[in-house]
N, C-alpha and C positions, 0 to 999 in steps of 0.2 A: 415572437420572443427572440429568435435568432437575430433578426434584423435589429431589434432594440439593443441586444447585447453587443453586437458588432459596432453599433453607433457609439455606445458607451466607451468601448475600448479605443475606438478611433479618437474620441474626444480626449480621453486620458493621454493618448500618445501625443497629440498635437498640443496639449496644454503643458507638456513637460512633466507628466506624472512620473514619480520615482517609486518603485516598489519599496515596501517597508524593509528596513534592515534589522535583523535580529542577531543575537549573539549565541553562538554554540561554543561551549568550553571544550578545550582539548581533553580534559579529564572525563568528559561525558562519552568519548569514543571508546571502543573496545581496545584496551591496551594489551590484551593477550596476544595481539598480532605483532607487537613490537619484537623485532629480532635484535638480540643484544648478546654481548660476549659473556656476561655473567649475571646470574640471578634472573628476576623477572621485573618488567616494568610495572609500576604501581600508580594508581590514581591517588592524588592528594596526600602522598607520603613519599619518602625516598624509597629506592629499591631495597633499602635495608630496614624498611618498616618503621622509620622514624619520621617525625615532622619535617616538612620541607624547610631547610635552613641554609641560606647562602650568605657567607660572610657575616653571620650573626643576625641576619634579617629573616624573620619568619614569614612564610607564605601559606595561606589557607588552601589555595588551589594550584594544581599543576600535575605534572607527571614526572615521577622519578625513574631514570633509566641508568644504564651503565655503558660507558664507552667500551668498545665500539657498539653503536646502536643505530637501527634503521626503523623509522616510524613512517609507514606508507599510508597516504590518505587520498582517497578518491574524491574529486570535486566535480561539480556539474558545469563549471565555467561561469557560474553566477555568484560564487563566493567572492567578495570584493577585497578582503584583507585578512591577513593573519598577524596577530600581535602577541608578544610575549616578552618575558625576561628570562635570561638563561645564566647558568653558572654551576660551579661544582659544589655539591652538597657538603655540609660541615660534619656529616656523620662518621667518616673514617677516623681511626685513631691517628695521633700525631705523626707516627712513623710512616703511615700510608699517605697522609696528606702532603708530606714533604715531596712525594714522588708524583702527585696527581697533576695531570694536565689533560686538556681536551679542547677541541674546537667544534663549535656548533655551526651547522651549515643548513640552509634552507634551499631546496631545489624545487623548481616548478617546471613541469614537462621536460625534465632533464637538464634545465639550465640553472646555474647558481643565481639565486635571488639575493642572498645575504649570507655573510659568514662573520663569525665573531672574532676571528683571530684566535691564537692560542690563549687559553685561559688557565689559571692555576687556582689551587685551593686558596680560600680567603679573598679572592678577587670579588668585588661587588658585582651583584647581578647586572647583566648588560641588557638594555632594552633593544627590541627589534620590532619593526613594522614593515611589512611587505605587501604590495598590491598583488592580489591573486585573480584579478579580472581575466576571464577567458581561460584560466588554467584548469586542466582536468586531473592532473596528477601532482600531488605535493609530497615531498619527502623531507622529513626532519631527520637529519643525520648528525651523529656525534662521532667525531674522529678521535682515536686515542693518540694521535700525533706521532706514532712510531716509537714512543719511549716506554712502552709497557702500559698495563691497565690498572696497576695498583692504585687504589684510592679514587679511580675515575668514575665516581657516582655523579651523574650529570642530570640536572633538573631543568625542565621547561616549566616555568611558573607564571601565574597570572596569564595563562595562554588561552587565547580564544580566536574564533573566526567571526567575521562580519559576513552575514549570509543573507542573500535575497532569494535564493532558489532552494534546492534540496540540501538537507544536512550533509556535511562531510561524513565520510565512512572510512574507518580504518580497514586496510586490506593487507593481504600477503602477496608476495611476488608469485605470479602464475608459474607453475612448474611444468616442464616438458614431460611428455610420456616416457616411461622407462624404455631405453633402447640398449641392446646388448652388443658390445663390441668384441668381447673375447670369443674367438672361434671355438666351435665344438671340439672337445678333446679327441685326439686320435685314438683309435682302438689299439694301435701298435704301442708297445711299452715306451714310456718316456721317463727317464730318471731325472727328477727335478732337484732344485736347490733345497737345502744348503748342501754344499759340496765340501764343507770343512766342519769338523765337530771336535770340541775339546772336552777332555775328562781327566780325572786324576787316577793314578795307579792305585790299585787295591780297593777302590770304591765301586759300589754297584754301578754298572753301566747299562743304559737303556737308550737305544736310538733306533728309530724306524726309518729305513731308507725310503724316501718319498718317490713312489713309482706310480704314474698314471698309466691308464690303458685298461683294456678289457681283461677281466679275470676269467680263469686263473692265470697267474703269472708265476713263473719260476725264476728264482734269483740265485746268483752265485757270486761269492766274494773271494777274491784272491789277495792275500797279503794282510789279513786281519792281525792285529796285535795278539800275542800269546795271551790266553785267558779269555778271549772273546769268541763267540760263535754266532752264526746268523741262521735264523729259521728260513729255509729256502722258499717257503710258501708265503710268509707274511713280510719278510724283509726285516724282521725285528732282530737287532743285535743286542745280546746280553752277555753277562759274565763280569769279570773283573780283570782289567788290563794288568799284566804282570810287571811291566816296567815302563819308564818314561821313554818318549821318542816320538818322531813324526813318521807316521805309517801311511804309505800310498796304497790304497786299497782299490783294486779294479772290480767294479760291480757290474754284473751283466744281468739284465732282466729280459725274459723271453716269454712270449705267448704264441698263439697260433697265427698271429698277424705279423710277427717279426721280432726284433730284439733291439736293445739299446745298451750301450756300455759307457759308463762314466767313471772318472777317478774321484774317489772319496778320500779326503785327507783326514785321518784321525790323529789328533795331537794329544798325546798323553803327557801331562805336565801339571803346571799350576793353574793355568787359565781355563775357565769354562765360559759358556755363552760367547763363543767366538763369532757368532752372528746374532743379530737381534732376536730375542725370544718370540716365537709365534705360537698362538693358541687361543684360548677362550677364557673369559673372566665373568663371574656371575653378577657383578654389581650393576652394570648399566641396564640389565633387563629385570633381574629379580630383587635388587636391593638386598636388604637383610632377610627377605622372605625366601630362604633357601632350605633345602633338606637333602637327605641322602639320596632319595629317588631322583630329584631334579639333577643332581650331579651325575648320577649314573646315566640318566637319559641324555645329558649333553655329551658324555663320553661315547655313548652308543651312536648318537647322531654325528659326531665328528668322524667316526669311522664309516658309518653308512653313507654319509654324503661324499666321502672321498677326500675330505679336507686333509687327512693324514698323507694323502698322495702328493700334497703340495707343500709339505713342511710344517703344517700346524701340529704342535707336539705337546701342548700343555692344557690341562683343565684346571683352572684356578678358582678355589673357594675364597670368596671375599668375606667381608664382615657379616656376622650373624650365626656363626657355628658354635660360639663359645658358651660354656656352662660355668661351672665352678672349678676351683682348684682341687686336685686330688690325684689318685693313682700313685704309682711307686716313685714318681719324680716330683710329686706335689706341683704338677703342671696344670695349665688350663685344660680341662677335660671338655669334650663336646656336650652340647645340650641334648635334650630329648629328640631333636630332629635328626640327630646323627648317632644312632644307637651303637654302631661299631665302626669307628673311624679306620681302624687297621683293615677291616674287610673292604671298606670303600676304596682305600688306597690300593689294595691288592687287585680289586676289580678293574680300576682304571689302568694300572700297570699291565694287566693281562691283555689289554687292547693295544699295547705298544705305545701308550700315551703316558706322559709324566703328569704329576699333579702338584698343585700349589696350595698354600694356606695363607691366612691373613692374621696380622696382629699389630700391636702398637705398644710403645713404651709407656703410654699414659695409663692411668688407673682405669680409664673408661674410653672405649673407642667412639668413633663418630656415631655409630648406630646404637650406642648405649650398652654394649657388652664389655666384659672385663678385658683389660689389656695386661701387658707385661709388668706393669707397676702395681697391680691389684692383688690382694691376698684375700681369698674367700674360703679359707680353710674352716672358718667358723660359720660359714653359711651366708655371709653377706659381704658386699664390697665395703671396705673400711672407709674409703673416701669416694663419694659419688661424683666428684668433679672429674674433669679430664686431665688434671694436672698429674705430674709424676708422683708416684707413691714414695714412701720413705725408703723402700728397698726395690731393687730390680730382681724379678724372678725369671728373667729371660733365659738364664742358663737352664733352669728347670724345664722351660718350654721347649728349648732347642733339643734337649735330650729326648723329650716326648715326640717332637716332630720327626726326629731322626729314627726313632724306634718304629713309628707308624710308617715311615718310608717316604716322606715328602721330598719334593725336588725343587721347590720354589717357595720363597717367602716374600710377601708384600708387607712392608713395615711402614705404618701410616701415622703421621703426626705432623703438627706445625707448631712452632718452627723447628725444622730438623736441626739437630745439633750433632757435633762431632763425637761427643762422648758416647751417646746411645748408638749412633751409627757404627762406631768402631767396636763397641762391645759386641754387638750382634755379628759384625763381620768376622771377628776373631772366633766366636763360638760356632758359627756355621762352618768355618774352615776346619775346625777341630771336631766336627760332628761325625766324621766317617762317611759322609755322603756328599755328593756334588749338589749343593743347593743354591740355585740362582737367588741372588739377593737384590730385591727391588725396593727402594725407599719412595715414599709418597707422603705429602705432596708439596708442591711449590718449594723445592729445595732452593735456598738462596744462591744466587749466581756467584757471589763473591767467594763461595766455597767450592766452586766447580771442580777444581783440581782434587779436592778431598773426596768429593763424591766419585770421581773417576778412579781414584785410588782404592776406595773402600767398598764400593758396591758394583754390581753388574748393570744396574740401571737406576736412574733417578728421575722422578717426576719434576719437570721443569716448570710446571704450571699448576693452577688449581684444577678443579674438575671440569672436564669437557661436557657439553650437552649438545643435543642434536639441532643446532642452529648454525646458519651460515656465519654469523658474526663470531660465535664461540669457536668454531672450527678454524676459520681463517685467521682470527686474531692469535690463537694459540700457534697454529702451524707456521705462519709467516713471521713470527717473532722468535723463531728458533735459531736464527743466523748467528747470534752472539755465542751460542753454545757449541758451535761447530768445531772448534779446536779440541774439545774435550772428549769427543766420541772416538772410540777405537775398539778393536776386537776385545771382547770381554767386558766392555764398559760403554753403556749407551744412554744418550739423552732420550727421555721418555715424555712425549707430548700428550700422553694419555691414550685411552683405548679407542677403538674405532666405533663410531656411532652410525652404523649402517644396519639395515634389516629392522627387525622388531625390537624396540627398546622401551623402557618404561620405569626403571629404577624401583621396581616392586609395586608400582601403583597402576596407572593406566598404560598397559602395554599397547604400543601403537607403532605404525610404520614410521621410520625416521622422518623428521621434517626436512632433511636435506633432499634436494631434488636429485634426479639421476646425474646431471652434469656436476652438481656439487659433490656427489659421492665419488665421481671419477677424480675430481680435484683433490678430495680428501685422501684417497688411497694413493694417488700419484705422489702427493706431497710427503706423506708418511714414508713412502718407499725411498724417495730422494733423501729424506732425513735419516735413513738407516734407523728408523724407529722400531721399537717392538710392535709387532702386529698382533694385537690381542682383540679378538672379536668380542663385542659386547651384546650381541643380540640373542634371541631365542632360536637355537639351531633347529628346534622341532617345527618352527613356523617359517623357516627360510624359504624364499622364493627363488625362481631361476635367475632373476636379475642379480640379486645379492650373491648367490652362489657363484655365478660366473665372474662377478666383480672381485670376489675373494680368491678365485682360483686361476688367475691369469699367470701362467708360469713365468712369462718374460718380465712382468711387472714385479713379481715376487723375487725374481733373480736379482733385480736391482737392489731391493732392500737387503737381500741375503748375500750380497757380493762379498767374497772373501777378503777383499782389501780393507773392508770395514771403515770406509771414509764416509762421513756425512756430507751431503751436498751443501752448496752455499748459494747465496743470492748473487746473480750476475747483473740483473737489472731490476730495480724496484721503483716504479713511478706511481706515487700516491695521487697524482692529479688525474691521470687517465686510468688508474687502477689496473695496472698490469705488473706482472712479476715474471721473471725468467730465472730459473734455478738450474744448476748443473752439478752432476756428481761423477767424478772419475771412477772408472771400473777397472778391475784387475787385468782384464784383457787389453787394456789400452784404449778402450772406447769411452764414450761420454754419454751419460744419461741426462737429457735436457727436458725440462718441463716449461712449456709456454702457457702461462695462466692469465686468463681474462677475468678479473674480479668485478668488472662493471656489469651494468644491466643491459648492455647493448653488444651486438656482434662487433668484434674489433679484429683488425689485422695486426698480428704481432710479427716483429721483424728482429732477427738476431744475426749478428755477424760473427765470423770466425775469430776476428780480433777480440771481440767481447769475450769469447769462450776460451781464448788462449790456444787455439789450434790453427793449423795451416794446411793448405792443399785441399784437393777434392775429398769430400766426405760422403760415405754411403749412409743414407738415412733410412731408418726403420721406425714405423709406427708401432709402439710396444703394445698398446691396448688392442689394436687390430691384428697384431703379429704379421704385419705386412710391410714389405719393402716399398719405399717411396721413390727411390732413385738416388742419383749422385748430384751434389751441389758443390760448386767451386769455392765460394767465399761467404755465402750468406743463405738464409732461408726465411721465408715468410709464409704465414698461413692465416686464414680466417678462423677465429676461435669463438665459439658460442658464448653467450653471457654466462658467467660463473663456471665456465668450462676450461678445458685444458687439452693441449696436444702433448703427448709424452713420446719423445724421440730417443732413439739410440743412434749415436753418430760414431762412425769408425772410418779411419783413413781408407780411401779406395785403393785397391791394389792396382 
């Protein structure tokens, strides 16, 4: 039998036999593996769950994605061709379509096989046909072209493979194993950033000096403003500052291993949030599924994990706490999951942590709870839509938040407008408390000066999620916002997506690889962005904890100069970025980012950075000196990885 079968195969070979070609449609592959900047890829519909429609032409089959997106497909070398048509979907509203642009690129084993050129909304679908003979790895990539992602809903339609071997299989990029770079913290006391803090005279003051090191630690402060005192065991400073001024406070921390002394500048005046807020927010892990106990648990975990030793200072309640209007202010009262909001606030404050709350000027919030435009005094929301109500009840709500003792407000709606922003800004200033004011989301860039004037932070983007395309698209598009960041006013590219996240549904380990997480935190630090943890602190692992507690990386984010870093080099072809941020001490924080799938050598010159002479280099993640370089530096950077340097003129 074996001899006969061999003879048959030889005969087929010499007779020129060709294996049968069959078709495998792209929409038959597992599209859940597609990595994209917004939403989820969908089969046979746009990512907006509408029929596939390009320039008015309807398509029954295809995959709807959103730029930037990466669709990785494993082949066996016997797939002969990939054919499709591509274009921008018609589903966005007109104002989004005017901004939409994307480029479709097909890569085989790392080489570009085809590219569409930049396409815009209403362009007719463009055909493609590429040979895939011998190729083992195919990537369908949609580039947002660097002008933003608004309206970039990108479709691969009538897309199929001609196959003679095994079926194509969608895949994810293999992730490296977690590796920890942050050194183990010293047992000796170390006073960490922030080293400047702003507050208003006569308002309740709460600041915990961030001190790492083995407990017990004893602290002493010399030069505190009149009206303030510090607990020598916890480092919690409370009271009410009596008068305006800039106060240089010498803080000393001591334990049995040694001591540390740092200067803390307390600025009593009009400005608060002199460094980007640091803390935790409930949304990215719990969604609207929050309650009193979860918030208490997160406050306990923040203290027990030592996050307060590194400057994390806020526990923020997001959407999902709201009940109906009532109480002495006819304000939004908490629902049954929060039986005593004042007691919860007092509990968090007792830990030396500040606490935040969420609302919206809409009648209804994103999670379906009432907002500042809703009146439920008769037991129901008058208007169930999310549009503004006939009246604003935000004054009532601010009075209640202040009485409860909140320190931070996230105000969430689209499209953000000046009237509602200014209204809440004024009311918070007059509340009698120092309440950080953060607006969300996707604040229009053309009003950047207004956001900087009226708020403490403003979301520059839609919601982030734990994907490479989402994080990098958001992070590396922040350069245009750079001029508007300053002490007291910060660009906010959204919360950190590290650790266990899930948005109230399937809580899972972030889909960002370890290298991608180093890129994430590095970039947010260079951007002087708020560092708001979005994971379950009770499930935090050692990698995530060390990622979030690198004192030298945090010090870049919390630098008192308050400058946002900017792009020095951006090469979309080889997918490299170099960003730099000037620091108050005259040094420069520099991030060398490799966004490609391959190891690359990145090279930066002092001319590019605007510096001269020999520079002393330090690896901030490893907290290790590298040496002195005269005019340039290069290093091998892993795929999706980063090298984070501090450069200072050598003495």
